[in-house]
N, C-alpha and C positions, 0 to 999 in steps of 0.2 A: 503493500500500500504506500510505500515511500515515494514522495515527489519533492524534488529540489536539487540543489547542487551538492556534490559529494567529491571530496578530494581523494585521488588514488594515484600513487606513483608520481606525485608532483603535478598532476593535471586535475583541473576541476571539471567534472562531468555533469551533464544535465540528465537527471534521473526522473522517469515518469513511471509511476506504478511499479517501482522496484527495478526497472530496467533502464539502462542507458539508451537514450533516444539519439542515435547517431545521425539522424536526418534533421534534427531540429536546428532552426535558425530563429532565434527569439531573444527576449530579455528575461533574465531570472533574478529575483530578489534574494539577497543573502546578506545577513548582518546589517540591514538598513540601506544597502546600496544595490543598484540595479546593474547587472553584468550582461555583456553581449555574448551570446552563445552561437557558434556556427559549427556544423559538423558534430554536434553533440557535446562540445566542450567550450569552456570560456576562452575566447580569443583575446588575450591581453594586448595584442598588437593592433587590434582593430581601431580605426578612427573613421567616422562617417555617420550616416544616418541609418536608423533602423525604425521600421514601423511596428508598433506594438499597441494592440487594443485601440486602433484608430488614431493614434497619435504618433507623430514622427519625432523621435528622440535623437539627440546628438551624443554619439559614443566617442570617447577619447581614451585611448589606452585600454580598451576593453570595458570601460565603465561609463555609465551615463553621467555626463558632466552637468549635473543639475544646477550648478551655480554659474554656468557660462553664458555670456552674451557675446555673440560673434556671427560671422557669416560662414556658410559651408556650401561648397559646390556639390551638386547632385543632379544627375541627368541633364547636364547642360545649363542648369540655372543655379544662381547663388541665392541661398535661403537664409533668412534671418532667424537666428537662434536666440531665444530669451529664456533664461532659467532652464536650459537644457533641452528645450523642444522648439519646433517651428511655431512661430506666432503668426498665423495667417491673417490676423487682423491688424498687424503693425503697419503704420505709416510714420516713418521716422528716419533718422540718420544713424548710421552705424560706422564706427571707425574700424578699419581693417587694413593691415599692411601699409599704414601711413596715409591712407585716403579716407575721406568721409563719403560713404555710399548712401544713396537714397533708396529706402525700402518702401514698397507699396504692396499691400496684400501679401505680406510675408516674404517677398523676394525682391532682389535688386532690379529696379526698372531702368534698364540701360537706354530706353527710348525717351526718357523724360527730359523736359526742359521746363523748369518751374521754380517757384520759391517755396522753401520749406522752413517752418518754424521749429527750432530746436533749442531747448534751454533758454527761452526768452529772446533769442536772436533769429532773424530771418536770413537764410542762406540761399545762394543762387546755385541751382543744380542743372547740369547739362550733361547728357550722355550717361546719366546714372550716378554721378558723383559731384561733390561741391567743387566749384571752380574758383579757388582762392586766387588764381592768377588773372581773373577777368574783371574788367570794369566796363559796365554796360547798362542797359535798362532792360527790365523784364516785366511782363504783364502778369498781374494776379487780379482776377475779377475784372473790374472796369478800370483799374489803375495801373499805370506804367511806373514802376519804382526804379530808383537809381541804385545800382549795385557797384560797390567799390571793394576791390580785392575779395570778391565772393560774398560780401555781406551787404544787406540793404542799409543805406545810410539815410536815416530819416531826417537828419539835420542838414543835408546837403542843399546848397544853393550854388548852382554851377551850370555849365553847358556840358552835354554828353552826346557823343557820337553814337548813332545807331542806324543801321541800314543806309549808310551813306549820307545821312542828314545830321545836323546838330540840333539838339532839343534843349529847351530851357527847363531846368530842374529847380523847383521851388519847394522847399521843406521836404525833400526826399522823393518827389514824384514829378512827372511832366505836368506842367500847368498849361493846358490847352486853351485857357482863357487869356493868357498873358500876351499883351502887345506892348513892347517897350524897347528901349535901348539898354543893352546889358554889356557891362565891361567885364572882359574875361582875358586873362593873360596879357594885360596891357593894351588890348584892342577893344574897340566898341563894336557891338553886333546889333543888328536890328532883328528883333524877335516879333513874329506875328503868329498869333494863335498857337504859341508854344514852340514854334520851329524857327530857326535862323533863316 
């Protein structure tokens, strides 16, 4: 009647009803931790995703990494792991290998070009990750916001180039109502309806 993990000759085996299940690929709980089993034994070298009871878990070194928040590549996609499992509802940024990636519906959205709020700051995302090297304007809702070094600058009063035109930025966004003479970099520019 025994079911669980059993150590024999240095290997931990998956036992079901008293017999080693050599065909099992699953997760087994032992001493408060979940372990990855393949071919009937715990695979301490395994790192990746494993589906168990309808949930996709992140396994690292053969053990479910319940405290990890990271990205994991599986079947051609990069998935967002939070507390050891895929969070399919996530819409956030995740730092991985030195870049900040945009996650939507639990995976990195490499087609995205948008603004994303993270820890109180709005960031510019293009091609799936934050573009800290870019200064541009980006639309969110009905407003075109000024982005400097990858972050929305809500205090900016300047001119910004976008799509071959210079736009008047007033308090962080394009002011389409503005018609004025604006001094920028020692020169005066005529602005009409927000564009030079």
